[in-house]
C-alpha positions as CSV (number, residue, x, y, z in Angstrom):
1,X,122.9,96.0,92.7
2,X,120.6,95.3,95.3
3,X,118.1,97.6,97.3
4,X,119.7,98.0,100.2
5,X,122.9,99.8,99.2
6,X,122.6,101.6,96.3
7,X,119.8,103.5,94.4
8,X,117.4,101.8,91.3
9,X,117.4,104.5,89.3
10,X,117.3,108.0,88.9
11,X,113.8,108.5,87.2
12,X,113.0,110.4,90.0
13,X,115.8,112.8,90.1
14,X,115.8,116.2,91.2
15,X,112.1,115.7,92.6
16,X,110.9,116.1,96.2
17,X,107.9,113.7,97.5
18,X,106.0,114.0,100.9
19,X,104.7,110.9,102.4
20,X,102.2,111.1,105.2
21,X,102.0,108.4,108.2
22,X,105.4,107.2,107.0
23,X,106.7,106.4,110.7
24,X,105.3,102.7,109.7
25,X,104.3,100.0,107.3
26,X,103.1,101.4,103.8
27,X,104.3,105.1,104.8
28,X,107.6,104.0,105.7
29,X,108.3,101.2,102.7
30,X,106.7,104.0,99.8
31,X,109.0,106.6,101.3
32,X,112.3,104.0,100.9
33,X,111.4,103.3,97.5
34,X,110.8,107.0,96.5
35,X,114.2,107.3,97.9
36,X,115.6,105.0,96.0
37,X,114.0,106.1,92.6
38,X,115.9,109.5,93.4
39,X,113.6,111.5,95.1
40,X,113.7,113.9,98.0
41,X,111.5,112.5,100.5
42,X,110.0,114.3,103.2
43,X,108.6,111.9,105.9
44,X,105.7,113.2,107.8
45,X,104.6,111.6,110.9
46,X,103.8,112.2,114.6
47,X,106.3,109.8,115.8
48,X,109.6,111.7,115.7
49,X,112.0,108.7,116.9
50,X,110.4,106.2,114.3
51,X,110.9,109.5,111.5
52,X,114.6,109.7,112.2
53,X,115.7,106.3,112.0
54,X,113.7,106.0,108.5
55,X,116.0,109.1,107.6
56,X,119.0,107.8,108.7
57,X,118.0,104.5,106.7
58,X,117.6,106.4,103.7
59,X,120.6,109.0,103.4
60,X,122.9,105.8,104.6
61,X,121.7,104.0,101.4
62,X,122.7,107.2,99.7
63,X,119.3,108.7,99.5
64,X,117.9,112.0,100.5
65,X,115.5,112.6,103.3
66,X,113.6,115.0,105.8
67,X,111.4,114.4,109.1
68,X,109.2,116.4,109.8
69,X,106.9,115.7,112.6
70,X,103.6,116.7,112.2
71,X,99.8,115.8,113.2
72,X,98.3,115.8,109.6
73,X,94.5,116.4,111.4
74,X,95.9,119.6,112.4
75,X,95.5,122.1,109.7
76,X,98.0,124.3,111.0
77,X,100.5,121.3,111.3
78,X,99.7,120.3,107.9
79,X,100.3,123.7,106.6
80,X,103.5,124.2,108.2
81,X,104.7,120.5,107.2
82,X,104.3,121.6,103.6
83,X,105.9,124.8,104.1
84,X,108.9,123.3,106.0
85,X,109.4,121.1,102.9
86,X,108.9,123.5,100.2
87,X,110.9,126.4,102.0
88,X,114.3,123.3,102.5
89,X,113.6,122.2,98.7
90,X,112.2,125.1,96.8
91,X,109.5,122.3,95.2
92,X,107.5,119.9,95.6
93,X,106.3,117.6,93.2
94,X,104.6,114.3,95.0
95,X,102.0,114.1,97.6
96,X,101.2,110.5,99.1
97,X,98.4,110.5,101.4
98,X,98.9,107.6,103.6
99,X,98.3,108.4,107.0
100,X,95.4,106.3,108.4
101,X,93.7,104.6,111.1
102,X,91.3,101.7,111.3
103,X,88.6,100.9,114.3
104,X,86.3,98.4,113.3
105,X,82.6,97.9,115.5
106,X,78.9,97.8,114.9
107,X,77.2,101.5,114.5
108,X,75.3,100.5,117.8
109,X,78.3,99.5,119.8
110,X,81.2,101.6,118.6
111,X,82.5,104.2,120.5
112,X,81.7,107.7,118.9
113,X,85.6,109.1,119.7
114,X,86.3,106.3,117.4
115,X,84.7,107.6,114.4
116,X,85.6,111.3,115.0
117,X,89.8,109.8,115.1
118,X,88.9,107.9,111.7
119,X,87.5,111.0,110.3
120,X,90.1,113.0,111.7
121,X,92.7,111.1,109.9
122,X,91.7,109.6,107.3
123,X,89.3,112.3,105.6
124,X,90.8,115.6,107.4
125,X,94.2,115.0,107.5
126,X,94.2,114.1,103.7
127,X,92.2,117.4,102.9
128,X,94.5,119.6,104.8
129,X,97.7,118.4,103.5
130,X,96.3,117.7,99.8
131,X,95.0,121.7,99.9
132,X,98.2,123.2,101.3
133,X,100.2,121.5,98.6
134,X,98.6,121.2,95.5
135,X,99.7,125.4,95.0
136,X,103.4,123.7,94.5
137,X,102.0,120.6,92.8
138,X,100.7,123.0,90.1
139,X,103.6,124.7,90.0
140,X,106.0,121.9,89.6
141,X,103.7,120.3,86.8
142,X,104.9,123.6,85.0
143,X,108.3,123.1,85.4
144,X,110.5,121.5,82.6
145,X,111.9,118.9,85.0
146,X,108.7,116.3,84.4
147,X,106.0,118.3,83.3
148,X,104.0,116.7,85.9
149,X,103.1,116.7,89.7
150,X,101.1,113.7,91.4
151,X,98.9,112.8,94.1
152,X,98.3,109.4,95.3
153,X,95.8,108.6,97.9
154,X,95.8,105.5,100.0
155,X,92.0,104.7,100.3
156,X,91.2,100.8,100.8
157,X,88.9,97.7,99.7
158,X,86.3,99.1,102.1
159,X,86.0,102.1,99.7
160,X,84.0,99.6,97.5
161,X,82.7,96.9,99.5
162,X,80.9,97.5,102.8
163,X,81.1,94.6,105.3
164,X,79.2,94.2,108.8
165,X,81.5,96.7,111.8
166,X,83.3,98.4,108.8
167,X,80.3,100.9,108.6
168,X,82.5,104.0,110.1
169,X,85.6,103.0,108.1
170,X,83.9,102.2,105.0
171,X,82.6,106.1,105.3
172,X,86.0,107.6,105.4
173,X,87.5,105.4,102.6
174,X,84.2,105.9,100.5
175,X,84.8,109.6,101.3
176,X,88.5,109.1,100.0
177,X,87.5,107.6,96.8
178,X,84.9,110.6,96.0
179,X,87.1,113.2,96.8
180,X,89.9,111.6,94.8
181,X,88.1,111.5,91.9
182,X,86.5,115.2,92.2
183,X,90.4,116.3,92.9
184,X,90.9,114.6,89.2
185,X,88.5,116.4,87.4
186,X,89.9,119.5,88.8
187,X,93.3,119.2,88.0
188,X,94.1,116.4,85.3
189,X,93.9,119.3,82.7
190,X,96.8,121.1,84.4
191,X,99.0,118.0,84.6
192,X,98.6,117.4,88.2
193,X,97.7,113.3,87.9
194,X,95.6,112.2,91.1
195,X,95.2,108.5,91.6
196,X,93.8,106.5,94.8
197,X,95.5,102.6,95.7
198,X,92.8,100.2,97.7
199,X,94.7,97.8,99.3
200,X,92.8,95.0,101.0
201,X,94.6,93.2,103.9
202,X,98.5,94.5,104.3
203,X,100.4,93.4,107.0
204,X,101.0,96.6,109.1
205,X,100.3,98.3,112.1
206,X,96.7,99.6,111.0
207,X,94.7,96.5,112.2
208,X,96.8,96.7,115.8
209,X,94.3,98.8,117.3
210,X,91.5,96.2,117.0
211,X,90.9,93.2,119.2
212,X,92.3,89.9,118.1
213,X,88.8,88.7,117.6
214,X,87.9,91.4,115.5
215,X,91.5,90.9,113.5
216,X,90.3,87.4,112.9
217,X,86.8,88.5,111.4
218,X,88.8,91.6,109.1
219,X,91.2,88.4,107.7
220,X,87.9,86.4,106.9
221,X,85.8,89.3,105.5
222,X,88.5,89.8,103.1
223,X,89.5,86.5,102.1
224,X,87.5,86.3,98.9
225,X,89.3,89.9,97.8
226,X,92.5,89.3,99.0
227,X,93.5,85.4,98.7
228,X,96.9,86.5,101.0
229,X,98.3,89.4,103.1
230,X,100.2,92.0,101.4
231,X,103.2,93.5,102.5
232,X,103.4,97.1,102.6
233,X,106.5,96.5,100.0
234,X,103.7,95.5,97.5
235,X,101.8,98.8,98.1
236,X,105.0,100.8,97.7
237,X,105.7,99.0,94.3
238,X,102.3,100.2,93.0
239,X,102.9,104.1,94.4
240,X,106.1,104.1,92.7
241,X,104.7,102.6,89.6
242,X,102.0,105.7,89.4
243,X,104.5,108.2,90.2
244,X,107.4,107.0,87.4
245,X,105.5,106.2,84.6
246,X,105.6,108.2,81.5
247,X,103.8,112.0,81.7
248,X,101.2,111.3,79.3
249,X,100.3,107.6,80.5
250,X,96.9,107.4,82.1
251,X,97.5,103.7,83.3
252,X,96.2,103.7,86.8
253,X,95.4,107.6,86.8
254,X,92.5,106.7,89.4
255,X,92.5,103.5,90.4
256,X,94.7,100.5,91.2
257,X,94.3,97.6,93.6
258,X,96.7,95.5,94.3
259,X,96.5,91.7,95.0
260,X,98.6,89.0,96.1
261,X,97.9,87.8,92.3
262,X,99.0,90.5,90.8
């Protein structure tokens, strides 16, 4: 039995998951792994051609997936994306807010438009998708199928630790962490588990928006925390753990920081 040609198990059979930023990297790997665990996966991003390729790969491996082209920074798009999924499959059990952007620069020199883009994707998109999804997640948590629903927000080690040239990115990720904790306190008694993952250096397209010089500075700044580059699959494994753990388990309910030494 291999991951590429059959399902791992059916821990998530009957559930429906949305994964944002699914056209590459962590989102792509997460969608594949959740599908292998039996979830029906709706993959959300702006690059429809990549989403279609991902859906083809999942269905070829025996899974069920739906491509939803949407810009999560647009509130109407986010609401329509969630409605499309629930109308199609009748429920929503898992939301993985993965869409993100990292543009680095000093406060003095960085283009303010870069700040706006990061705020839009890293925070506004997460807020819109969460608000649109929450009523359906609360309903799923009351259903006897699982008796629980999950929100996993992908933050960053930059949500805990600041470095020069990270100020605006730090702001967005510190905000993600604060929002996650507040949301957890609001809904945890309603059996919606809310968690956050804080990866360090991961080999994805996220860093490709910066110059090679900035890239080297980035890797150097993270070296003490992450001794080697993580792969998207490493983060996907952590996400899968969070959403397949026993219903009453509180392990990693709020914080999880995957590392290459784990």
